[in-house]
MARFI-13706 format. One record per atom (N, C-alpha, C): residue in one letter; atom name; x, y, z. Coordinates in pm, 1 decimal, decimal comma, always signed. Layout:
N
+------+------+----------+----------+----------+
! rest ! atom !       px !       py !       pz !
+------+------+----------+----------+----------+
!    A !   CA !        X !        Y !        Z !
...
+------+------+----------+----------+----------+
//
This chain:
92
+------+------+----------+----------+----------+
! rest ! atom !       px !       py !       pz !
+------+------+----------+----------+----------+
!    M !    N !  +3747,2 !  -2226,3 !  +1653,4 !
!    M !   CA !  +3617,6 !  -2193,2 !  +1710,1 !
!    M !    C !  +3575,9 !  -2050,1 !  +1671,6 !
!    N !    N !  +3672,4 !  -1958,0 !  +1675,3 !
!    N !   CA !  +3644,4 !  -1820,9 !  +1637,4 !
!    N !    C !  +3603,8 !  -1811,2 !  +1490,7 !
!    D !    N !  +3668,4 !  -1894,0 !  +1406,8 !
!    D !   CA !  +3631,5 !  -1896,5 !  +1265,0 !
!    D !    C !  +3488,6 !  -1946,3 !  +1247,1 !
!    D !    N !  +3451,1 !  -2047,1 !  +1325,8 !
!    D !   CA !  +3313,6 !  -2097,7 !  +1319,1 !
!    D !    C !  +3213,5 !  -1988,0 !  +1354,6 !
!    L !    N !  +3244,1 !  -1912,2 !  +1457,8 !
!    L !   CA !  +3154,8 !  -1804,4 !  +1500,0 !
!    L !    C !  +3143,4 !  -1698,5 !  +1390,1 !
!    D !    N !  +3254,5 !  -1662,5 !  +1329,9 !
!    D !   CA !  +3254,2 !  -1565,1 !  +1220,8 !
!    D !    C !  +3171,6 !  -1616,9 !  +1103,0 !
!    L !    N !  +3191,6 !  -1743,3 !  +1069,0 !
!    L !   CA !  +3115,2 !  -1801,8 !   +957,7 !
!    L !    C !  +2965,8 !  -1805,5 !   +989,2 !
!    R !    N !  +2932,2 !  -1839,9 !  +1111,7 !
!    R !   CA !  +2790,0 !  -1842,6 !  +1150,1 !
!    R !    C !  +2729,9 !  -1701,5 !  +1143,4 !
!    N !    N !  +2805,9 !  -1603,2 !  +1190,3 !
!    N !   CA !  +2757,4 !  -1464,7 !  +1184,3 !
!    N !    C !  +2736,4 !  -1419,1 !  +1040,0 !
!    R !    N !  +2831,4 !  -1450,6 !   +953,8 !
!    R !   CA !  +2819,1 !  -1413,6 !   +812,4 !
!    R !    C !  +2702,5 !  -1486,5 !   +746,2 !
!    A !    N !  +2684,3 !  -1613,6 !   +779,1 !
!    A !   CA !  +2573,1 !  -1689,8 !   +723,3 !
!    A !    C !  +2439,8 !  -1631,0 !   +769,7 !
!    N !    N !  +2432,0 !  -1595,8 !   +897,2 !
!    N !   CA !  +2310,4 !  -1535,7 !   +952,0 !
!    N !    C !  +2282,6 !  -1400,4 !   +887,1 !
!    Q !    N !  +2386,1 !  -1321,3 !   +871,9 !
!    Q !   CA !  +2372,5 !  -1191,3 !   +807,2 !
!    Q !    C !  +2325,4 !  -1207,8 !   +662,6 !
!    G !    N !  +2379,5 !  -1306,5 !   +593,8 !
!    G !   CA !  +2338,0 !  -1333,6 !   +456,4 !
!    G !    C !  +2192,4 !  -1373,7 !   +447,0 !
!    N !    N !  +2146,3 !  -1453,4 !   +543,1 !
!    N !   CA !  +2005,0 !  -1493,8 !   +544,6 !
!    N !    C !  +1914,0 !  -1373,7 !   +568,2 !
!    K !    N !  +1955,2 !  -1285,3 !   +657,7 !
!    K !   CA !  +1876,1 !  -1165,1 !   +682,6 !
!    K !    C !  +1873,8 !  -1075,0 !   +559,8 !
!    A !    N !  +1986,2 !  -1063,1 !   +492,2 !
!    A !   CA !  +1993,3 !   -982,7 !   +370,3 !
!    A !    C !  +1903,8 !  -1043,2 !   +261,5 !
!    K !    N !  +1903,7 !  -1174,7 !   +252,2 !
!    K !   CA !  +1818,4 !  -1242,8 !   +154,2 !
!    K !    C !  +1671,2 !  -1216,7 !   +185,0 !
!    D !    N !  +1636,0 !  -1225,3 !   +313,5 !
!    D !   CA !  +1497,8 !  -1195,9 !   +353,2 !
!    D !    C !  +1459,4 !  -1053,4 !   +314,7 !
!    L !    N !  +1553,0 !   -961,4 !   +331,9 !
!    L !   CA !  +1527,9 !   -821,8 !   +296,8 !
!    L !    C !  +1502,5 !   -807,8 !   +146,7 !
!    L !    N !  +1585,4 !   -872,2 !    +66,0 !
!    L !   CA !  +1567,4 !   -864,1 !    -79,2 !
!    L !    C !  +1438,2 !   -931,3 !   -126,4 !
!    N !    N !  +1387,0 !  -1023,9 !    -46,5 !
!    N !   CA !  +1262,4 !  -1092,7 !    -81,2 !
!    N !    C !  +1139,4 !  -1027,4 !    -18,9 !
!    N !    N !  +1159,5 !   -919,1 !    +55,5 !
!    N !   CA !  +1049,9 !   -852,0 !   +123,9 !
!    N !    C !   +971,9 !   -765,0 !    +26,0 !
!    D !    N !   +840,9 !   -785,7 !    +19,7 !
!    D !   CA !   +756,4 !   -713,1 !    -75,3 !
!    D !    C !   +758,7 !   -561,8 !    -53,2 !
!    I !    N !   +752,1 !   -518,9 !    +72,4 !
!    I !   CA !   +752,0 !   -375,6 !   +101,4 !
!    I !    C !   +885,4 !   -313,7 !    +61,4 !
!    F !    N !   +993,8 !   -379,9 !    +97,1 !
!    F !   CA !  +1127,0 !   -331,1 !    +61,2 !
!    F !    C !  +1138,6 !   -315,1 !    -89,9 !
!    N !    N !  +1095,6 !   -414,9 !   -163,3 !
!    N !   CA !  +1102,6 !   -409,2 !   -310,0 !
!    N !    C !  +1010,3 !   -303,0 !   -367,4 !
!    R !    N !   +895,2 !   -283,7 !   -305,8 !
!    R !   CA !   +802,0 !   -181,1 !   -352,4 !
!    R !    C !   +863,8 !    -41,8 !   -334,9 !
!    V !    N !   +927,9 !    -19,8 !   -220,6 !
!    V !   CA !   +994,2 !   +108,4 !   -196,2 !
!    V !    C !  +1104,1 !   +131,6 !   -300,3 !
!    F !    N !  +1180,5 !    +26,4 !   -331,2 !
!    F !   CA !  +1284,2 !    +38,4 !   -433,5 !
!    F !    C !  +1223,5 !    +75,9 !   -568,2 !
!    E !    N !  +1113,8 !    +10,6 !   -604,2 !
!    E !   CA !  +1047,2 !    +41,2 !   -731,1 !
!    E !    C !  +1000,4 !   +185,9 !   -735,9 !
!    I !    N !   +938,7 !   +231,2 !   -626,4 !
!    I !   CA !   +887,6 !   +369,1 !   -620,4 !
!    I !    C !  +1002,1 !   +468,4 !   -635,3 !
!    L !    N !  +1108,5 !   +447,0 !   -559,9 !
!    L !   CA !  +1220,8 !   +540,3 !   -565,7 !
!    L !    C !  +1290,1 !   +538,4 !   -701,6 !
!    E !    N !  +1309,8 !   +418,2 !   -755,4 !
!    E !   CA !  +1374,2 !   +408,9 !   -886,8 !
!    E !    C !  +1291,6 !   +482,3 !   -992,1 !
!    K !    N !  +1162,7 !   +460,4 !   -989,7 !
!    K !   CA !  +1073,6 !   +528,2 !  -1085,0 !
!    K !    C !  +1079,6 !   +679,6 !  -1065,7 !
!    R !    N !  +1079,2 !   +724,0 !   -941,3 !
!    R !   CA !  +1083,4 !   +867,1 !   -911,4 !
!    R !    C !  +1212,0 !   +930,6 !   -964,3 !
!    Y !    N !  +1323,7 !   +863,2 !   -944,5 !
!    Y !   CA !  +1451,8 !   +919,0 !   -988,4 !
!    Y !    C !  +1462,8 !   +920,9 !  -1141,1 !
!    I !    N !  +1414,0 !   +816,1 !  -1204,3 !
!    I !   CA !  +1416,4 !   +811,7 !  -1351,0 !
!    I !    C !  +1325,0 !   +919,4 !  -1409,2 !
!    E !    N !  +1207,1 !   +934,9 !  -1350,9 !
!    E !   CA !  +1115,4 !  +1038,8 !  -1397,9 !
!    E !    C !  +1174,5 !  +1177,7 !  -1376,2 !
!    G !    N !  +1237,0 !  +1197,3 !  -1261,0 !
!    G !   CA !  +1299,3 !  +1326,6 !  -1233,7 !
!    G !    C !  +1406,0 !  +1359,1 !  -1335,7 !
!    F !    N !  +1479,9 !  +1258,1 !  -1373,5 !
!    F !   CA !  +1585,2 !  +1273,9 !  -1474,3 !
!    F !    C !  +1524,1 !  +1303,9 !  -1611,1 !
!    S !    N !  +1429,8 !  +1220,2 !  -1651,6 !
!    S !   CA !  +1375,9 !  +1231,9 !  -1787,8 !
!    S !    C !  +1281,5 !  +1349,9 !  -1805,8 !
!    E !    N !  +1221,2 !  +1397,3 !  -1697,7 !
!    E !   CA !  +1127,2 !  +1508,7 !  -1709,5 !
!    E !    C !  +1190,8 !  +1643,4 !  -1676,3 !
!    S !    N !  +1320,0 !  +1643,3 !  -1651,0 !
!    S !   CA !  +1386,8 !  +1770,3 !  -1619,8 !
!    S !    C !  +1395,4 !  +1856,1 !  -1745,4 !
!    K !    N !  +1401,8 !  +1985,7 !  -1722,6 !
!    K !   CA !  +1414,7 !  +2079,4 !  -1833,8 !
!    K !    C !  +1554,7 !  +2066,3 !  -1893,8 !
!    S !    N !  +1566,0 !  +2097,4 !  -2019,2 !
!    S !   CA !  +1693,7 !  +2079,9 !  -2088,6 !
!    S !    C !  +1807,7 !  +2160,1 !  -2025,8 !
!    D !    N !  +1775,2 !  +2270,7 !  -1961,6 !
!    D !   CA !  +1880,1 !  +2352,3 !  -1900,3 !
!    D !    C !  +1898,9 !  +2324,2 !  -1751,5 !
!    D !    N !  +1834,9 !  +2218,9 !  -1701,4 !
!    D !   CA !  +1841,9 !  +2188,5 !  -1558,7 !
!    D !    C !  +1930,5 !  +2066,5 !  -1531,6 !
!    S !    N !  +2056,7 !  +2083,1 !  -1560,4 !
!    S !   CA !  +2151,6 !  +1973,4 !  -1540,4 !
!    S !    C !  +2167,6 !  +1938,8 !  -1392,6 !
!    H !    N !  +2144,2 !  +2036,5 !  -1305,3 !
!    H !   CA !  +2155,4 !  +2011,1 !  -1161,1 !
!    H !    C !  +2053,7 !  +1905,8 !  -1116,0 !
!    V !    N !  +1930,9 !  +1917,0 !  -1161,6 !
!    V !   CA !  +1826,6 !  +1819,2 !  -1126,2 !
!    V !    C !  +1863,1 !  +1682,6 !  -1180,6 !
!    R !    N !  +1909,6 !  +1676,7 !  -1304,4 !
!    R !   CA !  +1948,4 !  +1548,8 !  -1363,8 !
!    R !    C !  +2063,1 !  +1485,3 !  -1286,0 !
!    E !    N !  +2157,7 !  +1566,5 !  -1246,1 !
!    E !   CA !  +2272,6 !  +1515,8 !  -1169,3 !
!    E !    C !  +2227,8 !  +1458,6 !  -1034,8 !
!    I !    N !  +2138,1 !  +1527,9 !   -968,5 !
!    I !   CA !  +2087,1 !  +1478,9 !   -839,9 !
!    I !    C !  +2012,4 !  +1347,4 !   -858,6 !
!    C !    N !  +1925,3 !  +1342,7 !   -956,9 !
!    C !   CA !  +1848,0 !  +1220,1 !   -982,8 !
!    C !    C !  +1939,9 !  +1104,2 !  -1019,8 !
!    Y !    N !  +2039,9 !  +1132,7 !  -1100,6 !
!    Y !   CA !  +2135,6 !  +1029,6 !  -1140,8 !
!    Y !    C !  +2208,4 !   +974,5 !  -1018,5 !
!    R !    N !  +2256,4 !  +1062,5 !   -933,0 !
!    R !   CA !  +2328,7 !  +1019,0 !   -812,8 !
!    R !    C !  +2239,0 !   +939,3 !   -718,4 !
!    Q !    N !  +2114,8 !   +983,2 !   -703,7 !
!    Q !   CA !  +2021,6 !   +910,2 !   -618,4 !
!    Q !    C !  +1994,0 !   +770,7 !   -673,8 !
!    L !    N !  +1975,8 !   +762,2 !   -804,2 !
!    L !   CA !  +1951,2 !   +633,7 !   -867,8 !
!    L !    C !  +2071,7 !   +540,5 !   -851,8 !
!    Q !    N !  +2190,6 !   +593,7 !   -871,1 !
!    Q !   CA !  +2311,0 !   +512,3 !   -855,4 !
!    Q !    C !  +2328,4 !   +465,8 !   -711,0 !
!    A !    N !  +2298,8 !   +552,5 !   -615,4 !
!    A !   CA !  +2309,3 !   +515,0 !   -473,7 !
!    A !    C !  +2208,1 !   +406,2 !   -439,6 !
!    L !    N !  +2088,5 !   +418,0 !   -493,0 !
!    L !   CA !  +1984,7 !   +317,3 !   -468,7 !
!    L !    C !  +2027,4 !   +181,8 !   -524,1 !
!    R !    N !  +2080,2 !   +181,1 !   -643,8 !
!    R !   CA !  +2126,1 !    +56,6 !   -705,7 !
!    R !    C !  +2247,0 !     -0,5 !   -632,2 !
!    K !    N !  +2333,4 !    +86,4 !   -581,9 !
!    K !   CA !  +2450,6 !    +41,5 !   -506,2 !
!    K !    C !  +2406,2 !    -23,6 !   -374,9 !
!    L !    N !  +2303,3 !    +29,8 !   -314,8 !
!    L !   CA !  +2249,4 !    -29,1 !   -192,3 !
!    L !    C !  +2201,4 !   -171,3 !   -217,3 !
!    R !    N !  +2125,9 !   -190,1 !   -323,5 !
!    R !   CA !  +2078,5 !   -325,0 !   -357,3 !
!    R !    C !  +2197,0 !   -417,5 !   -386,6 !
!    E !    N !  +2297,2 !   -366,9 !   -455,7 !
!    E !   CA !  +2415,9 !   -446,3 !   -487,8 !
!    E !    C !  +2488,0 !   -490,2 !   -359,8 !
!    E !    N !  +2501,5 !   -400,0 !   -264,9 !
!    E !   CA !  +2570,2 !   -433,4 !   -139,9 !
!    E !    C !  +2492,4 !   -537,6 !    -60,1 !
!    I !    N !  +2361,7 !   -528,1 !    -61,5 !
!    I !   CA !  +2280,1 !   -629,2 !     +6,1 !
!    I !    C !  +2296,5 !   -764,1 !    -63,3 !
!    S !    N !  +2302,9 !   -763,2 !   -195,0 !
!    S !   CA !  +2324,4 !   -887,0 !   -271,0 !
!    S !    C !  +2461,3 !   -947,9 !   -240,5 !
!    I !    N !  +2560,2 !   -863,0 !   -219,2 !
!    I !   CA !  +2693,3 !   -912,5 !   -181,9 !
!    I !    C !  +2687,9 !   -982,4 !    -46,8 !
!    L !    N !  +2611,9 !   -926,0 !    +47,6 !
!    L !   CA !  +2595,0 !   -991,6 !   +177,5 !
!    L !    C !  +2528,3 !  -1127,8 !   +163,7 !
!    V !    N !  +2431,8 !  -1137,2 !    +74,1 !
!    V !   CA !  +2364,8 !  -1265,2 !    +49,2 !
!    V !    C !  +2465,7 !  -1367,2 !     -2,7 !
!    A !    N !  +2544,5 !  -1327,9 !   -100,1 !
!    A !   CA !  +2644,1 !  -1418,8 !   -158,0 !
!    A !    C !  +2748,2 !  -1459,1 !    -54,5 !
!    D !    N !  +2794,0 !  -1364,4 !    +25,3 !
!    D !   CA !  +2892,1 !  -1395,0 !   +129,3 !
!    D !    C !  +2832,9 !  -1490,9 !   +232,7 !
!    G !    N !  +2708,5 !  -1470,4 !   +267,4 !
!    G !   CA !  +2642,2 !  -1560,5 !   +361,9 !
!    G !    C !  +2629,9 !  -1701,5 !   +307,4 !
!    K !    N !  +2603,4 !  -1711,9 !   +179,3 !
!    K !   CA !  +2594,3 !  -1843,2 !   +116,3 !
!    K !    C !  +2729,3 !  -1914,3 !   +119,7 !
!    L !    N !  +2834,7 !  -1840,8 !    +88,3 !
!    L !   CA !  +2970,2 !  -1899,0 !    +95,2 !
!    L !    C !  +3004,6 !  -1941,0 !   +237,2 !
!    A !    N !  +2969,6 !  -1858,1 !   +334,3 !
!    A !   CA !  +2997,3 !  -1891,2 !   +474,0 !
!    A !    C !  +2921,8 !  -2017,3 !   +514,4 !
!    S !    N !  +2797,6 !  -2030,7 !   +471,2 !
!    S !   CA !  +2718,4 !  -2151,0 !   +501,3 !
!    S !    C !  +2782,4 !  -2275,3 !   +440,2 !
!    E !    N !  +2829,3 !  -2262,0 !   +318,5 !
!    E !   CA !  +2894,5 !  -2375,4 !   +252,3 !
!    E !    C !  +3022,7 !  -2414,4 !   +324,9 !
!    K !    N !  +3100,1 !  -2315,4 !   +370,6 !
!    K !   CA !  +3221,7 !  -2345,0 !   +446,2 !
!    K !    C !  +3188,3 !  -2413,8 !   +577,8 !
!    L !    N !  +3083,6 !  -2368,1 !   +643,7 !
!    L !   CA !  +3040,2 !  -2432,0 !   +768,7 !
!    L !    C !  +3000,8 !  -2576,8 !   +744,5 !
!    D !    N !  +2927,7 !  -2599,6 !   +637,0 !
!    D !   CA !  +2887,8 !  -2737,1 !   +602,4 !
!    D !    C !  +3010,2 !  -2824,5 !   +580,4 !
!    T !    N !  +3108,3 !  -2771,8 !   +510,5 !
!    T !   CA !  +3231,8 !  -2846,4 !   +485,0 !
!    T !    C !  +3304,4 !  -2876,9 !   +616,1 !
!    I !    N !  +3313,7 !  -2777,6 !   +701,7 !
!    I !   CA !  +3380,0 !  -2797,4 !   +831,6 !
!    I !    C !  +3306,1 !  -2901,8 !   +914,7 !
!    N !    N !  +3175,2 !  -2893,6 !   +917,2 !
!    N !   CA !  +3096,8 !  -2988,5 !   +995,6 !
!    N !    C !  +3106,5 !  -3130,3 !   +941,9 !
!    K !    N !  +3115,2 !  -3144,9 !   +810,9 !
!    K !   CA !  +3130,3 !  -3279,2 !   +752,4 !
!    K !    C !  +3265,8 !  -3337,9 !   +791,0 !
!    K !    N !  +3368,8 !  -3255,0 !   +791,5 !
!    K !   CA !  +3503,7 !  -3302,5 !   +828,4 !
!    K !    C !  +3507,5 !  -3345,7 !   +974,3 !
!    K !    N !  +3430,8 !  -3280,6 !  +1060,5 !
!    K !   CA !  +3428,2 !  -3316,9 !  +1201,0 !
!    K !    C !  +3367,7 !  -3454,9 !  +1223,8 !
!    F !    N !  +3278,3 !  -3494,8 !  +1137,7 !
!    F !   CA !  +3210,1 !  -3622,9 !  +1154,5 !
!    F !    C !  +3285,9 !  -3738,7 !  +1087,3 !
!    Y !    N !  +3387,0 !  -3707,7 !  +1009,7 !
!    Y !   CA !  +3460,0 !  -3813,5 !   +939,9 !
!    Y !    C !  +3598,1 !  -3829,6 !   +992,9 !
+------+------+----------+----------+----------+
//
């Protein structure tokens, strides 16, 4: 029963993460920030490695955030599939 609850929680979390990745405002903010960080990097002066380093780190953190949300989506999908399998076994 505890496993079922954990699987349901993970599936629910995955659905919420998927909704977030499909949200227009969320994606627009990602686009704006990604563009800002890339521009900051590419428009920095040749002797301003500090600015480039900051922009690079911000861009990597932004991409890592999206990756982690995608991992939650995948985990939720797996949890849903496991729940489906468990429920089918209960009926047979």
